[in-house]
N, C-alpha and C positions, 0 to 999 in steps of 0.2 A: 432473525435468520442468521446463523454464523458459518462463515465458509473459511477455508485457509488455502494457500496457494504455495509452491515450492518451486525454485527456477535454479539451474545450476548455469552458471555463465561461464562456460568452456574460455580459456585462454581470454576472458574479459572483451568480448567480441561487443557485444550490446550494453555493458555499463562504460568501458573504456578503461576498465580496473583490472589489471592481472592479480590473480589471487596473493597470499603472503609472499613476501621477499619477490617479487615480481613474476613469480611463475604459478602454474596451476590455476583451478578456477576460483570464480566466487559466487559463493550459495547466497540466496536470496529466501526471504520467506514473508509473508502477511497473514495474518489474520483479521476478519472484518467481522464487526455485529452490526446488524442492520435491524431496526424497530420501526414498524409500519403502522400508523394510525390513521382510522377512517374517520374523518371531522365531520362531516355532510355529505349523506347521499353518495355522490359520484368524487368529492372531493378526497383526496390521499395525501398525505404527508407523510414522508421517510426521515430518519436521523440514521445516519452511520459515522460510526466511529472505526479507523483503521491503522493498524501497529504493521510495520515495515520494519524487516531485520535484515542485514546483512554482515557476511562474513569478514568483509573489509569496509571502509569507509567509502561510499559510494553517491551519498546524501547531499545534497546542497544544504548547508546550515548557516546562511548568514554570508561571511567571509570564508567559512571553513567547510569542512566535512565531515559528516558523522556518519556512523554504522547502524541508525535508528532513524525513523521519521514515522510521526503519527498526523494524521488528518481526521479533523472533524468537519461532516459536511450535512445539508439539510436540503431536502426535497419538497415540491409541492405539486402534484399530480392531479390535474381535472381534465379524464378523458371525454369526447365528444364524438 
């Protein structure tokens, strides 16, 4: 599956960061790619990669901030 989202944080209310030069909005978007595998009967695994991007530095990167962030996650699901 492939999905994307866009968010406009007007006046930096949710990110705590105001747009360029302290005015305006911060634009954020993400792109996620998910691959699902049925391993055995009801056992499902998922591998997911997500890339986040913002018009200003809003993501924590150690002791600094950056305008991009990448996430890799794995899930194991056994419905009963």
